[in-house]
C-alpha positions in Angstrom: 83.9 47.7 90.8 84.6 47.8 94.5 87.3 46.1 96.5 86.8 44.8 100.0 90.0 44.8 101.9 91.4 43.8 105.3 94.5 45.5 106.8 96.6 44.2 109.6 97.6 47.1 111.8 100.9 47.4 113.8 99.1 46.3 117.0 97.9 43.1 115.2 94.3 44.2 114.9 92.4 43.8 111.7 90.6 46.6 109.8 88.0 45.9 107.1 86.9 48.5 104.5 85.7 48.9 100.9 87.0 51.2 98.2 86.8 51.9 94.5 90.5 52.5 94.2 92.6 50.3 96.5 96.0 51.7 95.7 94.8 55.2 96.5 93.1 54.1 99.7 96.2 52.3 100.9 98.2 55.4 100.2 95.8 57.5 102.1 95.8 55.1 105.1 99.6 54.9 105.1 100.0 58.7 105.1 97.8 58.9 108.2 95.0 60.6 106.3 92.6 57.6 106.3 90.4 56.4 109.1 91.0 57.5 112.7 91.3 53.8 113.7 94.1 53.0 111.2 95.9 56.3 111.7 96.6 55.4 115.4 97.9 51.9 114.4 100.4 52.6 111.6 102.1 50.9 109.8 99.6 48.7 108.0 99.8 45.6 105.8 97.2 44.6 103.2 96.4 40.9 104.1 93.2 40.3 102.0 91.2 41.7 99.1 88.3 40.6 97.0 86.4 42.3 94.1 82.7 43.1 94.1 80.5 44.3 91.3 78.8 47.1 93.1 78.8 49.1 96.4 75.8 47.2 97.8 77.5 43.8 97.4 80.8 45.1 98.8 79.0 46.7 101.8 77.1 43.5 102.6 80.3 41.5 102.6 82.0 44.1 104.7 79.3 43.9 107.4 79.4 40.1 107.2 83.2 40.1 107.8 83.0 42.8 110.6 80.6 40.6 112.5 83.0 37.6 112.3 85.3 36.6 115.1 89.0 37.3 114.7 89.5 33.5 114.3 87.1 33.4 111.3 88.7 36.5 109.8 92.1 34.8 110.0 90.7 31.7 108.3 89.5 33.9 105.3 92.9 35.6 105.1 94.8 32.3 105.1 92.8 31.1 102.0 94.5 33.6 99.7 
């Protein structure tokens, strides 16, 4: 199983990623050892997550979300 996640960074920006272990990935991001983008915008808040059966499905969804406008991303987040 893979988890697609969206983080809200300290500057209000949104970061989308996928992982097999969400808790570990969030810890890595929070410690400043994750992506360069997030490292420069700590602290972070998890605002959305969804499960996917495999990496292919999760990656397709990640690309779909990354292409969305901020407005559409916020609509997805508010549906939780």
